[in-house]
N, C-alpha and C positions, 0 to 999 in steps of 0.2 A: 305794118310794124317792121322796123329796120332789122337787119341781120344782127346788129350789135344789141338791140333791145331784146331780140329773141334769145340770143345766147345768154344775156344777163338774166332773163326770166327763167330759162332752163337751169342756169346755175343756182338761182335762188330756190327753185323747186327741189333740186337735188339736195341742197343744203337742208331744206326743211324736212325732206324725206329721211335724210341721214340722222337729223336730230330726233325725229319721231321714232326711228328704229332704235336709236340709242336709249331714248327715254323708256321705250317698251322693254328693252333688255334690262335696264336698271329696275324697272317696275317688277319684272319677273323675279329678279334676284331678291327684291324686298318682299314680294309675295311669298317666296319660298321661305324666307326668314320668319315671316309672320306665321306661316303654316307650321314651321318647326316650333315656334313659341307655343302655339295652341296644342301641338302634339305633346310637348313636354308638360303642359299644364294639365291635360286630361290624364296622362299617365300618373302624374303626382297625385291627382284627385283619386285615381283608382287605387293607388297604394294606401292612401289615407283611409279609404272606405272599406278596404279589404280586411276582414277578420278570418281566422282559421276555419270557421264553420260555414262561411259564405259559399254559395255555388256561383258559377259564372253568370247565370241568368240574373241573379239578384245584384251582382256587382255592376253589370251593364245597366240595369234599371236604376240603381241607386245613383250612379254617376251622372246619367242623363247627358244632356248637351251643354257644353261649356262655351261661352262666348267671351271675347275680350278685344281690347285695342292694343296695337303694337306698331311702332314705326309708321304712324300715319295711316295705317290700315286696320283691318279687323279680321278675327278668325272665328271659326265655329268648329268645335271638336267634339267627338263622341267615341264611344266604344262599340265594337261589333263582335258578337259571339261567333267564333269560327270553329269551335269544337266543344265537346262537353267539358273540357278542362282548359280551354284557351280562349283569349279574346285579343283583338288588335285595336290599336288606337287609329282613328282617322281624323285628319284635320284639314280644313280648307282655309287658306289665307287669301285675302282680297286686298287689292290696292288700286286706287283710281289714278291713272296716269294719262294725261292729255285727254281728259273726258272719256277715257275708256277704262273698263274694269278688267284688271289683270288678276287671274286666279292661279293658285297652285295648290295641289292636294297631295298630302302624304298619307300612306296607309296601304298601298297596294302590295308592298313587299312583305310577305308573311314572315320571313325569317328575321327581318329587322324591326318589325313594327307590331309585334303582339306579345302579350304576357301569358304565362301559364300558371296553373295551380299545380305545383309539384307535390306529389305525395309526401306528406309530412307526418311524422309520428308525434302525437301529442301527449302520450303517457308511456311509461316503460313497457315495451312490447316485444313479442317474438313474431316471426312471420311464418305463415303456412301458405304453400303454393300448390296449385294443381293445374296440370295441362288440360285444356279443353279441346284443343285441336293442334295437330302437328302434321300438316298435310304434305309439305314439300319433301322432296327426296333428300335434301341436304340434311346432314347431322348438325345440330345446333346446341350449344351450351347456353345456359342463362347465368348471368353474373349479377350480383347486387353491388352497386356502388353507394356506400353511405356517405352523405355530405354532412359533416358534423358542424354544429353551430359554433361560432366564435373560434374557428380553427383556420389557420393559414393554409393556403392551397398545398404547400409542400408537406404539410403535416397531416393531410387527409389520408384515410386508409385506402389501400389499393382495392380494386374490384375483387369480390369474393365469389367463387363458384357456388351456385345453388343446384343446378342441374348439369351433369356431365354431358358431353356431346352425344346426341342420339337423335332419332327421328321417329315419326309416327307413334308418339308415346300414348296419345289418348285412344288409339285403336288397338294397341298390342299390350296385353297384360304382362308380358315378359319385359317390357321396357318401363322403367320407373316414371310414373306420371304425377307423383306427389312428392313434396319435399318440405322440410321444416328448417328454418334458420333459428336455432335455439338460443344463440347469444342475445342477451337483452339489449334492445336498441333504445337509446335514451331520448327523452323528449327534445323536440326541436330538430331532430335528424331528418334530412330530406333523403328520399329514396329514388335512385336512378337505376332502372333495369336495363341490362345490356344483353343483346343477342349476339353471340359469337358463332359465326357460321363456318363449318367445316364441310366444304362442298363435296369432297370425295369420301367422307366418313372414315378417313384414316385414323382419326382420334376417337372413334366410337367407344364410349364407356370409360375413357381415360380421365380419371379424377385428378390426375397430376398434369394435365395439359397446361402449357405455359400460355399466359394471356399477355398480349394478343398474338404472340409470335406463331403459335401453332394453328392459327385460324386464317381463313382466306380474307375475311373482313368482319367488322363488328358494326352493329346497329344500336344506337342509343335511343332511349325514350326521350331524353332531354340533353341538350348541349349547354355547356357552361363557358363563361368567360374565364380564360386561364388565370387572369389577375384578380377577378372579382367573382367569387362563386355565387354571390347573391344574384348575379345577372344570369338567369337561366331561360333558355328558349326551348320550345317544343321542337324536337328533331324531326326531320321529314319522314323517317322510315318507321316510326312507331306511333301508336295511339293508346292513350291511357284514359279510361273512363271509370268514374266512381261507381261502386256497386257493393254488394256484400258477398261473403264466401263462408258458407257453413255457419251463418248467423253472426259472423264477425264483420266489422267494417273493413273495407278495402277497395281494390281496384281490379278491373279487367285490363290486361296489357296485351296488345296485339301488334304483330310485326309483319311488314313486308320484308322477306329475307333476301330477295334478289337485288342485284345492283344493275339492272338493265333499264331502269327508268330514270329520267332526269328529275330534278327537284320540282320543276313546274308541274310535271305530271303527278308526282306524289301529292303535292299540296292541293292540286285541283281535285283529286278524289277525296282527300281528307276534308276539304271544304264543301264540296258539292255532291258527294256520294257517287255511287256507281252509275255509269252511263247505260242508255238503252242500246247503244252500239259500241263498237270497240275502236272506232277511228279517232285519232288525235287530230284536232283542228289546230294546226301550228300557227295559223294567223291570229286566232283568238286565244290560243294556249289553253284549250279545255277539251275534255272528252264529252262535255255536254250534259253532265249529270244535273238533276234538278232537286237534289236533296236525298238524305239518307232515309231508308225504311228503318223502323225501329222494331225490336222484338218486345216480348211481354214485359221485360224489365227496363224498357226505355233506353236500351243500348243499341248501338248501330248493328243492324242485321248484316252479318258478314257472309259473303259468298266467295266462291273460288272462280277466278277468271284465267289467270296465267298470262294473258297478253295485256292486261290492265292491272295497275297496282290494286291488290285486293285486301292486303293487311290481314289475311286469314292464314298465312303460312305457319305462324307459330303464335298460339293464343293461350294464355294462362291467367288464372285468377290468383290474387294475393289477398290474404286475410290477416288482420292484426289481432293478436290476443295478448293478454297480460301474461307475464311469466308463470302465473299460477293457473292459466288456462282460460280465464274469462275474456270476453271481447273487450276491445279498447273502446270506451265510450267517447273518447275525444276525437276520433277520426270521422270524416264525412262518410255518410252511408247512403245506400240506395236499395235496389231489389236484387235478389240473386238472379243470375243469368246462366242459361245452359250454353249459350254461344257467345 
């Protein structure tokens, strides 16, 4: 073969390789669009299938797997339960490019790709709260943020103090461990519980502490879109599980009150439970937990670690009752838990 022919052949091969790489890149873009279409479709189906009384397991089961065609490819999308109150959408998009299957999957980012069942009041109610555990040395206050239906963000009420800053409430009879929010909460109101952390206890017992200025940091059960309050995500520092309290329907709320862990570490424990060891695998971004142990009430069995996110620092129960004292029948229920 002559030098000229060889150069021409090499040039032709380089051109074909370039075209192949470009086609694959374009295929990846399309596969991502296909996966996004499936992701949106399964979330829309989840919203359509969700009723106030549904639990997460039934929602995941009812939605099942959704398939469809888009942009010359196809998607397969489904829901995965990631906590007692939350699920994420997973979608796989496929596109055949140059006889090769190009895939793209959405759903690994917990913060962006999962939905939660936010505690919602279904009948006029008051709240009863009781601390179960308050192990950390920090003094923490608990605030209630009511998210009112059909109300613009700027017109929503400010967070309201339920417990003044304090610590070790459940172990010390001199420190208030129960509280009642007597104001009647109207149906359709969503409840967001906030832990406000006073690290040096300078605000201990101060019922007039300014929120959030007088605290070192705040931890929310749920985060909201500032423009659209209907877009609510489970926040990384808190866990909310449906249960009962004193015979009334409600939730157990548990917080990790330290700010020494990154979000990947928090989500890993929330999703996979406590590890058998305390080492963080940075390559795989996991502690290596293989699931949560459950207590007799089918709630996550909380333990104290310190060097692993344990969500046992501040734990309390919330019960709903009618203004007359009866339990609210419209809220989801479970079994009472001691932990």
